[in-house]
PyMOL Python script that loads the backbone (N, CA, C, O; Angstrom):
from pymol import cmd

cmd.read_pdbstr("""\
ATOM      1  N   MET A   1       9.219  -7.790  -3.566  1.00  0.00           N
ATOM      2  CA  MET A   1       8.427  -6.623  -3.190  1.00  0.00           C
ATOM      3  C   MET A   1       9.072  -5.879  -2.013  1.00  0.00           C
ATOM      4  O   MET A   1       9.228  -4.658  -2.048  1.00  0.00           O
ATOM      5  N   MET A   2       9.440  -6.631  -0.974  1.00  0.00           N
ATOM      6  CA  MET A   2      10.003  -5.974   0.213  1.00  0.00           C
ATOM      7  C   MET A   2      11.370  -5.352  -0.091  1.00  0.00           C
ATOM      8  O   MET A   2      11.668  -4.257   0.385  1.00  0.00           O
ATOM      9  N   GLU A   3      12.191  -6.035  -0.871  1.00  0.00           N
ATOM     10  CA  GLU A   3      13.504  -5.480  -1.215  1.00  0.00           C
ATOM     11  C   GLU A   3      13.335  -4.189  -2.001  1.00  0.00           C
ATOM     12  O   GLU A   3      14.071  -3.223  -1.800  1.00  0.00           O
ATOM     13  N   GLU A   4      12.363  -4.184  -2.891  1.00  0.00           N
ATOM     14  CA  GLU A   4      12.073  -2.992  -3.696  1.00  0.00           C
ATOM     15  C   GLU A   4      11.663  -1.834  -2.789  1.00  0.00           C
ATOM     16  O   GLU A   4      12.102  -0.701  -2.986  1.00  0.00           O
ATOM     17  N   LEU A   5      10.833  -2.116  -1.809  1.00  0.00           N
ATOM     18  CA  LEU A   5      10.377  -1.076  -0.886  1.00  0.00           C
ATOM     19  C   LEU A   5      11.516  -0.590   0.004  1.00  0.00           C
ATOM     20  O   LEU A   5      11.620   0.605   0.281  1.00  0.00           O
ATOM     21  N   LYS A   6      12.366  -1.504   0.450  1.00  0.00           N
ATOM     22  CA  LYS A   6      13.461  -1.122   1.331  1.00  0.00           C
ATOM     23  C   LYS A   6      14.481  -0.228   0.626  1.00  0.00           C
ATOM     24  O   LYS A   6      15.181   0.550   1.274  1.00  0.00           O
ATOM     25  N   ASN A   7      14.562  -0.339  -0.691  1.00  0.00           N
ATOM     26  CA  ASN A   7      15.501   0.485  -1.456  1.00  0.00           C
ATOM     27  C   ASN A   7      14.943   1.870  -1.782  1.00  0.00           C
ATOM     28  O   ASN A   7      15.681   2.731  -2.263  1.00  0.00           O
ATOM     29  N   MET A   8      13.661   2.097  -1.530  1.00  0.00           N
ATOM     30  CA  MET A   8      13.037   3.390  -1.808  1.00  0.00           C
ATOM     31  C   MET A   8      13.373   4.389  -0.699  1.00  0.00           C
ATOM     32  O   MET A   8      13.645   4.003   0.438  1.00  0.00           O
ATOM     33  N   ASP A   9      13.351   5.670  -1.047  1.00  0.00           N
ATOM     34  CA  ASP A   9      13.537   6.704  -0.033  1.00  0.00           C
ATOM     35  C   ASP A   9      12.170   7.049   0.571  1.00  0.00           C
ATOM     36  O   ASP A   9      11.142   6.516   0.154  1.00  0.00           O
ATOM     37  N   GLY A  10      12.178   7.944   1.553  1.00  0.00           N
ATOM     38  CA  GLY A  10      10.940   8.309   2.252  1.00  0.00           C
ATOM     39  C   GLY A  10       9.872   8.878   1.339  1.00  0.00           C
ATOM     40  O   GLY A  10       8.692   8.560   1.488  1.00  0.00           O
ATOM     41  N   GLY A  11      10.274   9.715   0.395  1.00  0.00           N
ATOM     42  CA  GLY A  11       9.309  10.309  -0.531  1.00  0.00           C
ATOM     43  C   GLY A  11       8.688   9.277  -1.443  1.00  0.00           C
ATOM     44  O   GLY A  11       7.492   9.333  -1.732  1.00  0.00           O
ATOM     45  N   GLY A  12       9.496   8.333  -1.900  1.00  0.00           N
ATOM     46  CA  GLY A  12       8.985   7.272  -2.766  1.00  0.00           C
ATOM     47  C   GLY A  12       8.006   6.374  -2.034  1.00  0.00           C
ATOM     48  O   GLY A  12       6.997   5.948  -2.595  1.00  0.00           O
ATOM     49  N   LEU A  13       8.314   6.091  -0.769  1.00  0.00           N
ATOM     50  CA  LEU A  13       7.409   5.273   0.031  1.00  0.00           C
ATOM     51  C   LEU A  13       6.086   5.986   0.274  1.00  0.00           C
ATOM     52  O   LEU A  13       5.020   5.374   0.208  1.00  0.00           O
ATOM     53  N   GLN A  14       6.161   7.274   0.552  1.00  0.00           N
ATOM     54  CA  GLN A  14       4.946   8.050   0.790  1.00  0.00           C
ATOM     55  C   GLN A  14       4.078   8.087  -0.464  1.00  0.00           C
ATOM     56  O   GLN A  14       2.855   7.974  -0.387  1.00  0.00           O
ATOM     57  N   GLN A  15       4.723   8.245  -1.615  1.00  0.00           N
ATOM     58  CA  GLN A  15       3.993   8.278  -2.883  1.00  0.00           C
ATOM     59  C   GLN A  15       3.332   6.923  -3.153  1.00  0.00           C
ATOM     60  O   GLN A  15       2.183   6.869  -3.593  1.00  0.00           O
ATOM     61  N   ARG A  16       4.049   5.836  -2.892  1.00  0.00           N
ATOM     62  CA  ARG A  16       3.503   4.490  -3.095  1.00  0.00           C
ATOM     63  C   ARG A  16       2.320   4.245  -2.151  1.00  0.00           C
ATOM     64  O   ARG A  16       1.327   3.631  -2.540  1.00  0.00           O
ATOM     65  N   LEU A  17       2.433   4.724  -0.927  1.00  0.00           N
ATOM     66  CA  LEU A  17       1.349   4.578   0.042  1.00  0.00           C
ATOM     67  C   LEU A  17       0.097   5.313  -0.436  1.00  0.00           C
ATOM     68  O   LEU A  17      -1.012   4.790  -0.328  1.00  0.00           O
ATOM     69  N   GLU A  18       0.273   6.511  -0.958  1.00  0.00           N
ATOM     70  CA  GLU A  18      -0.865   7.276  -1.469  1.00  0.00           C
ATOM     71  C   GLU A  18      -1.512   6.570  -2.655  1.00  0.00           C
ATOM     72  O   GLU A  18      -2.737   6.548  -2.769  1.00  0.00           O
ATOM     73  N   GLN A  19      -0.701   5.994  -3.538  1.00  0.00           N
ATOM     74  CA  GLN A  19      -1.242   5.262  -4.690  1.00  0.00           C
ATOM     75  C   GLN A  19      -2.064   4.065  -4.228  1.00  0.00           C
ATOM     76  O   GLN A  19      -3.155   3.812  -4.739  1.00  0.00           O
ATOM     77  N   LEU A  20      -1.529   3.334  -3.261  1.00  0.00           N
ATOM     78  CA  LEU A  20      -2.239   2.156  -2.759  1.00  0.00           C
ATOM     79  C   LEU A  20      -3.535   2.533  -2.060  1.00  0.00           C
ATOM     80  O   LEU A  20      -4.546   1.848  -2.215  1.00  0.00           O
ATOM     81  N   ARG A  21      -3.514   3.609  -1.297  1.00  0.00           N
ATOM     82  CA  ARG A  21      -4.746   4.045  -0.620  1.00  0.00           C
ATOM     83  C   ARG A  21      -5.804   4.474  -1.624  1.00  0.00           C
ATOM     84  O   ARG A  21      -6.991   4.212  -1.432  1.00  0.00           O
ATOM     85  N   GLU A  22      -5.374   5.139  -2.702  1.00  0.00           N
ATOM     86  CA  GLU A  22      -6.317   5.541  -3.743  1.00  0.00           C
ATOM     87  C   GLU A  22      -6.908   4.307  -4.424  1.00  0.00           C
ATOM     88  O   GLU A  22      -8.109   4.249  -4.689  1.00  0.00           O
ATOM     89  N   GLU A  23      -6.053   3.326  -4.704  1.00  0.00           N
ATOM     90  CA  GLU A  23      -6.540   2.092  -5.313  1.00  0.00           C
ATOM     91  C   GLU A  23      -7.505   1.367  -4.373  1.00  0.00           C
ATOM     92  O   GLU A  23      -8.514   0.817  -4.815  1.00  0.00           O
ATOM     93  N   GLN A  24      -7.191   1.370  -3.084  1.00  0.00           N
ATOM     94  CA  GLN A  24      -8.060   0.737  -2.103  1.00  0.00           C
ATOM     95  C   GLN A  24      -9.429   1.416  -2.084  1.00  0.00           C
ATOM     96  O   GLN A  24     -10.456   0.742  -2.010  1.00  0.00           O
ATOM     97  N   PHE A  25      -9.447   2.733  -2.150  1.00  0.00           N
ATOM     98  CA  PHE A  25     -10.705   3.471  -2.179  1.00  0.00           C
ATOM     99  C   PHE A  25     -11.532   3.074  -3.396  1.00  0.00           C
ATOM    100  O   PHE A  25     -12.734   2.829  -3.285  1.00  0.00           O
ATOM    101  N   LYS A  26     -10.885   3.011  -4.558  1.00  0.00           N
ATOM    102  CA  LYS A  26     -11.595   2.649  -5.785  1.00  0.00           C
ATOM    103  C   LYS A  26     -12.133   1.222  -5.714  1.00  0.00           C
ATOM    104  O   LYS A  26     -13.243   0.943  -6.169  1.00  0.00           O
ATOM    105  N   LEU A  27     -11.337   0.324  -5.141  1.00  0.00           N
ATOM    106  CA  LEU A  27     -11.787  -1.062  -5.018  1.00  0.00           C
ATOM    107  C   LEU A  27     -12.980  -1.173  -4.075  1.00  0.00           C
ATOM    108  O   LEU A  27     -13.915  -1.928  -4.341  1.00  0.00           O
ATOM    109  N   ARG A  28     -12.953  -0.424  -2.978  1.00  0.00           N
ATOM    110  CA  ARG A  28     -14.086  -0.432  -2.049  1.00  0.00           C
ATOM    111  C   ARG A  28     -15.348   0.093  -2.722  1.00  0.00           C
ATOM    112  O   ARG A  28     -16.442  -0.430  -2.511  1.00  0.00           O
ATOM    113  N   PHE A  29     -15.183   1.118  -3.523  1.00  0.00           N
ATOM    114  CA  PHE A  29     -16.325   1.692  -4.234  1.00  0.00           C
ATOM    115  C   PHE A  29     -16.887   0.679  -5.229  1.00  0.00           C
ATOM    116  O   PHE A  29     -18.103   0.506  -5.320  1.00  0.00           O
ATOM    117  N   GLN A  30     -16.008   0.010  -5.973  1.00  0.00           N
ATOM    118  CA  GLN A  30     -16.457  -1.005  -6.924  1.00  0.00           C
ATOM    119  C   GLN A  30     -17.159  -2.154  -6.201  1.00  0.00           C
ATOM    120  O   GLN A  30     -18.167  -2.676  -6.677  1.00  0.00           O
ATOM    121  N   HIS A  31     -16.621  -2.538  -5.058  1.00  0.00           N
ATOM    122  CA  HIS A  31     -17.223  -3.628  -4.287  1.00  0.00           C
ATOM    123  C   HIS A  31     -18.624  -3.242  -3.808  1.00  0.00           C
ATOM    124  O   HIS A  31     -19.549  -4.053  -3.851  1.00  0.00           O
ATOM    125  N   ALA A  32     -18.766  -2.020  -3.359  1.00  0.00           N
ATOM    126  CA  ALA A  32     -20.060  -1.553  -2.848  1.00  0.00           C
ATOM    127  C   ALA A  32     -21.107  -1.483  -3.951  1.00  0.00           C
ATOM    128  O   ALA A  32     -22.292  -1.698  -3.697  1.00  0.00           O
ATOM    129  N   THR A  33     -20.680  -1.186  -5.170  1.00  0.00           N
ATOM    130  CA  THR A  33     -21.627  -1.074  -6.276  1.00  0.00           C
ATOM    131  C   THR A  33     -21.799  -2.385  -7.033  1.00  0.00           C
ATOM    132  O   THR A  33     -22.566  -2.459  -7.993  1.00  0.00           O
ATOM    133  N   GLY A  34     -21.079  -3.423  -6.594  1.00  0.00           N
ATOM    134  CA  GLY A  34     -21.222  -4.733  -7.227  1.00  0.00           C
ATOM    135  C   GLY A  34     -20.453  -4.880  -8.520  1.00  0.00           C
ATOM    136  O   GLY A  34     -20.726  -5.801  -9.290  1.00  0.00           O
ATOM    137  N   GLN A  35     -19.503  -4.006  -8.785  1.00  0.00           N
ATOM    138  CA  GLN A  35     -18.748  -4.058 -10.033  1.00  0.00           C
ATOM    139  C   GLN A  35     -17.403  -4.764  -9.886  1.00  0.00           C
ATOM    140  O   GLN A  35     -16.734  -5.023 -10.887  1.00  0.00           O
ATOM    141  N   LEU A  36     -17.001  -5.075  -8.673  1.00  0.00           N
ATOM    142  CA  LEU A  36     -15.694  -5.671  -8.440  1.00  0.00           C
ATOM    143  C   LEU A  36     -15.733  -7.161  -8.763  1.00  0.00           C
ATOM    144  O   LEU A  36     -16.528  -7.910  -8.195  1.00  0.00           O
ATOM    145  N   GLU A  37     -14.864  -7.582  -9.683  1.00  0.00           N
ATOM    146  CA  GLU A  37     -14.812  -8.987 -10.070  1.00  0.00           C
ATOM    147  C   GLU A  37     -13.731  -9.743  -9.289  1.00  0.00           C
ATOM    148  O   GLU A  37     -13.928 -10.898  -8.912  1.00  0.00           O
ATOM    149  N   ASN A  38     -12.588  -9.086  -9.047  1.00  0.00           N
ATOM    150  CA  ASN A  38     -11.469  -9.742  -8.384  1.00  0.00           C
ATOM    151  C   ASN A  38     -11.379  -9.255  -6.934  1.00  0.00           C
ATOM    152  O   ASN A  38     -10.680  -8.286  -6.637  1.00  0.00           O
ATOM    153  N   THR A  39     -12.086  -9.933  -6.049  1.00  0.00           N
ATOM    154  CA  THR A  39     -12.104  -9.502  -4.652  1.00  0.00           C
ATOM    155  C   THR A  39     -10.774  -9.754  -3.951  1.00  0.00           C
ATOM    156  O   THR A  39     -10.491  -9.133  -2.927  1.00  0.00           O
ATOM    157  N   ALA A  40      -9.961 -10.649  -4.483  1.00  0.00           N
ATOM    158  CA  ALA A  40      -8.650 -10.927  -3.893  1.00  0.00           C
ATOM    159  C   ALA A  40      -7.732  -9.710  -4.012  1.00  0.00           C
ATOM    160  O   ALA A  40      -6.787  -9.567  -3.238  1.00  0.00           O
ATOM    161  N   ARG A  41      -8.003  -8.858  -4.957  1.00  0.00           N
ATOM    162  CA  ARG A  41      -7.185  -7.652  -5.140  1.00  0.00           C
ATOM    163  C   ARG A  41      -7.297  -6.738  -3.915  1.00  0.00           C
ATOM    164  O   ARG A  41      -6.325  -6.079  -3.546  1.00  0.00           O
ATOM    165  N   MET A  42      -8.473  -6.696  -3.287  1.00  0.00           N
ATOM    166  CA  MET A  42      -8.652  -5.875  -2.086  1.00  0.00           C
ATOM    167  C   MET A  42      -7.702  -6.344  -0.983  1.00  0.00           C
ATOM    168  O   MET A  42      -7.080  -5.529  -0.303  1.00  0.00           O
ATOM    169  N   ARG A  43      -7.596  -7.646  -0.815  1.00  0.00           N
ATOM    170  CA  ARG A  43      -6.722  -8.209   0.207  1.00  0.00           C
ATOM    171  C   ARG A  43      -5.258  -7.906  -0.095  1.00  0.00           C
ATOM    172  O   ARG A  43      -4.492  -7.572   0.809  1.00  0.00           O
ATOM    173  N   LYS A  44      -4.869  -8.020  -1.361  1.00  0.00           N
ATOM    174  CA  LYS A  44      -3.488  -7.757  -1.752  1.00  0.00           C
ATOM    175  C   LYS A  44      -3.120  -6.294  -1.514  1.00  0.00           C
ATOM    176  O   LYS A  44      -2.031  -6.002  -1.020  1.00  0.00           O
ATOM    177  N   VAL A  45      -4.005  -5.391  -1.856  1.00  0.00           N
ATOM    178  CA  VAL A  45      -3.738  -3.966  -1.656  1.00  0.00           C
ATOM    179  C   VAL A  45      -3.631  -3.649  -0.174  1.00  0.00           C
ATOM    180  O   VAL A  45      -2.759  -2.879   0.230  1.00  0.00           O
ATOM    181  N   ARG A  46      -4.492  -4.222   0.633  1.00  0.00           N
ATOM    182  CA  ARG A  46      -4.440  -3.995   2.074  1.00  0.00           C
ATOM    183  C   ARG A  46      -3.103  -4.468   2.651  1.00  0.00           C
ATOM    184  O   ARG A  46      -2.514  -3.795   3.497  1.00  0.00           O
ATOM    185  N   ARG A  47      -2.638  -5.607   2.198  1.00  0.00           N
ATOM    186  CA  ARG A  47      -1.362  -6.133   2.681  1.00  0.00           C
ATOM    187  C   ARG A  47      -0.180  -5.318   2.173  1.00  0.00           C
ATOM    188  O   ARG A  47       0.812  -5.143   2.881  1.00  0.00           O
ATOM    189  N   ASP A  48      -0.289  -4.820   0.941  1.00  0.00           N
ATOM    190  CA  ASP A  48       0.773  -3.967   0.403  1.00  0.00           C
ATOM    191  C   ASP A  48       0.883  -2.665   1.203  1.00  0.00           C
ATOM    192  O   ASP A  48       1.984  -2.169   1.442  1.00  0.00           O
ATOM    193  N   ILE A  49      -0.257  -2.119   1.612  1.00  0.00           N
ATOM    194  CA  ILE A  49      -0.254  -0.916   2.449  1.00  0.00           C
ATOM    195  C   ILE A  49       0.471  -1.207   3.757  1.00  0.00           C
ATOM    196  O   ILE A  49       1.274  -0.397   4.219  1.00  0.00           O
ATOM    197  N   ALA A  50       0.192  -2.350   4.346  1.00  0.00           N
ATOM    198  CA  ALA A  50       0.853  -2.732   5.594  1.00  0.00           C
ATOM    199  C   ALA A  50       2.358  -2.888   5.390  1.00  0.00           C
ATOM    200  O   ALA A  50       3.145  -2.511   6.257  1.00  0.00           O
ATOM    201  N   ARG A  51       2.757  -3.441   4.251  1.00  0.00           N
ATOM    202  CA  ARG A  51       4.180  -3.597   3.969  1.00  0.00           C
ATOM    203  C   ARG A  51       4.877  -2.245   3.871  1.00  0.00           C
ATOM    204  O   ARG A  51       5.959  -2.052   4.424  1.00  0.00           O
ATOM    205  N   VAL A  52       4.249  -1.316   3.164  1.00  0.00           N
ATOM    206  CA  VAL A  52       4.842   0.010   3.009  1.00  0.00           C
ATOM    207  C   VAL A  52       4.958   0.690   4.369  1.00  0.00           C
ATOM    208  O   VAL A  52       5.987   1.293   4.672  1.00  0.00           O
ATOM    209  N   LYS A  53       3.920   0.600   5.187  1.00  0.00           N
ATOM    210  CA  LYS A  53       3.964   1.212   6.514  1.00  0.00           C
ATOM    211  C   LYS A  53       5.047   0.585   7.379  1.00  0.00           C
ATOM    212  O   LYS A  53       5.707   1.280   8.153  1.00  0.00           O
ATOM    213  N   THR A  54       5.232  -0.724   7.251  1.00  0.00           N
ATOM    214  CA  THR A  54       6.266  -1.413   8.018  1.00  0.00           C
ATOM    215  C   THR A  54       7.648  -0.893   7.642  1.00  0.00           C
ATOM    216  O   THR A  54       8.466  -0.609   8.517  1.00  0.00           O
ATOM    217  N   VAL A  55       7.908  -0.770   6.358  1.00  0.00           N
ATOM    218  CA  VAL A  55       9.209  -0.269   5.899  1.00  0.00           C
ATOM    219  C   VAL A  55       9.405   1.177   6.343  1.00  0.00           C
ATOM    220  O   VAL A  55      10.507   1.558   6.738  1.00  0.00           O
ATOM    221  N   MET A  56       8.357   1.978   6.281  1.00  0.00           N
ATOM    222  CA  MET A  56       8.460   3.370   6.717  1.00  0.00           C
ATOM    223  C   MET A  56       8.814   3.444   8.202  1.00  0.00           C
ATOM    224  O   MET A  56       9.642   4.261   8.602  1.00  0.00           O
ATOM    225  N   ASN A  57       8.189   2.594   9.019  1.00  0.00           N
ATOM    226  CA  ASN A  57       8.481   2.573  10.453  1.00  0.00           C
ATOM    227  C   ASN A  57       9.899   2.095  10.732  1.00  0.00           C
ATOM    228  O   ASN A  57      10.565   2.620  11.624  1.00  0.00           O
ATOM    229  N   GLU A  58      10.365   1.104   9.978  1.00  0.00           N
ATOM    230  CA  GLU A  58      11.736   0.622  10.142  1.00  0.00           C
ATOM    231  C   GLU A  58      12.739   1.735   9.839  1.00  0.00           C
ATOM    232  O   GLU A  58      13.707   1.933  10.573  1.00  0.00           O
ATOM    233  N   LYS A  59      12.489   2.456   8.743  1.00  0.00           N
ATOM    234  CA  LYS A  59      13.395   3.544   8.367  1.00  0.00           C
ATOM    235  C   LYS A  59      13.377   4.674   9.400  1.00  0.00           C
ATOM    236  O   LYS A  59      14.410   5.279   9.688  1.00  0.00           O
ATOM    237  N   ARG A  60      12.199   4.950   9.949  1.00  0.00           N
ATOM    238  CA  ARG A  60      12.085   5.993  10.953  1.00  0.00           C
ATOM    239  C   ARG A  60      12.874   5.613  12.215  1.00  0.00           C
ATOM    240  O   ARG A  60      13.564   6.443  12.808  1.00  0.00           O
ATOM    241  N   LYS A  61      12.755   4.346  12.604  1.00  0.00           N
ATOM    242  CA  LYS A  61      13.473   3.882  13.801  1.00  0.00           C
ATOM    243  C   LYS A  61      14.974   3.883  13.577  1.00  0.00           C
ATOM    244  O   LYS A  61      15.727   4.168  14.507  1.00  0.00           O
ATOM    245  N   GLN A  62      15.429   3.574  12.378  1.00  0.00           N
ATOM    246  CA  GLN A  62      16.867   3.599  12.082  1.00  0.00           C
ATOM    247  C   GLN A  62      17.403   5.015  12.130  1.00  0.00           C
ATOM    248  O   GLN A  62      18.558   5.230  12.498  1.00  0.00           O
ATOM    249  N   ALA A  63      16.572   5.988  11.759  1.00  0.00           N
ATOM    250  CA  ALA A  63      17.008   7.386  11.729  1.00  0.00           C
ATOM    251  C   ALA A  63      17.149   7.941  13.144  1.00  0.00           C
ATOM    252  O   ALA A  63      17.906   8.887  13.362  1.00  0.00           O
ATOM    253  N   GLU A  64      16.442   7.375  14.089  1.00  0.00           N
ATOM    254  CA  GLU A  64      16.471   7.871  15.468  1.00  0.00           C
ATOM    255  C   GLU A  64      17.717   7.462  16.208  1.00  0.00           C
ATOM    256  O   GLU A  64      17.881   7.806  17.378  1.00  0.00           O
TER     257      GLU A  64
END
""", "prot")
cmd.dss("prot")
cmd.show_as("cartoon", "prot")
cmd.util.cbc("prot")
cmd.orient("prot")
């Protein structure tokens, strides 16, 4: 997962971050309405968002 993210460019990372945030929103909505069956997915998405942000920050620092 991390190698895949590190090979992405800035636009690809931003797009992946937006996808994950949208998925996180949908999961929160399902959880609130009692429709969410796999609660572990919320944790995985949250961690994936953190991974993407970490790679974005690393790339930003390298550019400076």
